[in-house]
DRENDO-1510 file (C-alpha; in Angstrom, 1 decimal, always signed):
<recs>
REC; n; res; u; v; w
REC; 1; MET; -6.3; +9.6; -8.2 .
REC; 2; LYS; -5.8; +8.9; -4.5 .
REC; 3; VAL; -3.8; +6.0; -3.0 .
REC; 4; VAL; -4.5; +5.0; +0.6 .
REC; 5; VAL; -2.4; +2.6; +2.5 .
REC; 6; SER; -3.5; +1.4; +6.0 .
REC; 7; ARG; -1.4; -0.7; +8.2 .
REC; 8; SER; -2.9; -2.5; +11.2 .
REC; 9; GLY; -1.9; -5.2; +13.6 .
REC; 10; GLY; +1.6; -5.7; +14.9 .
REC; 11; PHE; +2.5; -6.1; +18.5 .
REC; 12; ALA; +0.6; -3.0; +19.6 .
REC; 13; GLY; -2.3; -3.3; +17.2 .
REC; 14; ILE; -2.2; +0.3; +16.1 .
REC; 15; ARG; -3.6; +1.4; +12.8 .
REC; 16; THR; -1.6; +3.8; +10.7 .
REC; 17; THR; -2.8; +5.3; +7.4 .
REC; 18; TRP; -0.9; +7.1; +4.7 .
REC; 19; GLU; -2.3; +8.6; +1.5 .
REC; 20; VAL; -1.2; +10.4; -1.6 .
REC; 21; GLN; -2.9; +12.3; -4.4 .
REC; 22; VAL; -1.0; +11.1; -7.5 .
REC; 23; GLU; -1.9; +14.2; -9.5 .
REC; 24; GLU; -0.1; +16.4; -7.0 .
REC; 25; GLN; +3.2; +14.5; -7.3 .
REC; 26; PRO; +6.0; +15.8; -9.5 .
REC; 27; ASP; +6.6; +12.3; -10.9 .
REC; 28; ARG; +2.9; +11.5; -11.4 .
REC; 29; SER; +3.6; +9.5; -14.6 .
REC; 30; ALA; +5.9; +7.2; -12.6 .
REC; 31; TRP; +3.2; +6.7; -10.0 .
REC; 32; ALA; +0.6; +5.9; -12.7 .
REC; 33; GLU; +3.0; +3.4; -14.3 .
REC; 34; LEU; +3.6; +1.7; -10.9 .
REC; 35; LEU; -0.1; +1.5; -10.1 .
REC; 36; ARG; -0.9; +0.1; -13.6 .
REC; 37; GLY; +1.7; -2.6; -13.1 .
REC; 38; LEU; +0.5; -3.9; -9.8 .
REC; 39; PRO; -1.1; -7.4; -9.8 .
REC; 40; TRP; -4.4; -6.2; -8.3 .
REC; 41; ASP; -6.4; -9.3; -9.4 .
REC; 42; GLU; -3.7; -11.8; -8.4 .
REC; 43; VAL; -3.7; -11.3; -4.6 .
REC; 44; SER; -4.8; -14.4; -2.7 .
REC; 45; ALA; -6.2; -14.2; +0.8 .
REC; 46; THR; -3.9; -15.4; +3.6 .
REC; 47; ALA; -4.6; -15.8; +7.2 .
REC; 48; PRO; -3.0; -13.0; +9.3 .
REC; 49; GLN; -0.3; -14.2; +11.6 .
REC; 50; PRO; -0.1; -13.1; +15.3 .
REC; 51; ASP; +1.9; -9.8; +15.9 .
REC; 52; ARG; +2.3; -9.2; +12.1 .
REC; 53; TYR; +1.0; -6.3; +10.1 .
REC; 54; VAL; -1.9; -6.4; +7.6 .
REC; 55; TYR; -1.9; -3.8; +4.8 .
REC; 56; ARG; -5.0; -2.5; +3.0 .
REC; 57; ILE; -4.3; -0.7; -0.2 .
REC; 58; ARG; -7.0; +1.3; -2.0 .
REC; 59; CYS; -6.8; +3.1; -5.3 .
REC; 60; ALA; -10.2; +3.2; -6.9 .
REC; 61; PRO; -11.5; +0.9; -8.3 .
REC; 62; HIS; -9.0; -1.4; -6.7 .
REC; 63; GLU; -8.6; -2.6; -3.2 .
REC; 64; VAL; -6.4; -5.3; -1.8 .
REC; 65; VAL; -5.5; -6.7; +1.7 .
REC; 66; LEU; -2.0; -8.0; +2.1 .
REC; 67; SER; -0.5; -9.8; +5.0 .
REC; 68; GLU; +3.0; -8.6; +6.0 .
REC; 69; GLN; +4.6; -11.7; +4.3 .
REC; 70; GLN; +2.9; -10.7; +1.0 .
REC; 71; VAL; +4.5; -7.3; +0.9 .
REC; 72; SER; +7.3; -7.6; -1.6 .
REC; 73; GLY; +8.2; -6.4; -5.0 .
REC; 74; PRO; +5.9; -3.8; -6.5 .
REC; 75; TRP; +3.7; -3.8; -3.4 .
REC; 76; LYS; +6.6; -2.9; -1.2 .
REC; 77; ASP; +7.7; -0.2; -3.7 .
REC; 78; LEU; +4.2; +1.3; -3.5 .
REC; 79; ILE; +3.9; +1.2; +0.3 .
REC; 80; ASP; +7.4; +2.7; +0.6 .
REC; 81; ARG; +6.6; +5.5; -1.8 .
REC; 82; VAL; +3.3; +6.4; -0.2 .
REC; 83; ARG; +4.9; +6.4; +3.3 .
REC; 84; GLY; +7.8; +8.5; +2.0 .
REC; 85; VAL; +5.5; +11.2; +0.6 .
REC; 86; ASN; +3.7; +11.3; +4.0 .
REC; 87; GLU; +6.9; +11.3; +6.0 .
REC; 88; GLY; +8.6; +13.9; +3.9 .
REC; 89; HIS; +11.2; +11.7; +2.3 .
</recs>
């Protein structure tokens, strides 16, 4: 299972993408639990704000788009974990 997080927008408008293969992680059961617990179907669309980030999170069959102000709780945990794997933390 692959998780892809893309961040775009912000002041410079640069897109950054991080991804992780859950099966390759030593704590893959914790990843699976986190992914199962996300409120995939409860995300409401919000208008992006100027100079703020927009996050697109994909983990088939799910995909959500979150404005920066919606990134909290388990969504923030997921984004931080995916970034950490890609940045070697």
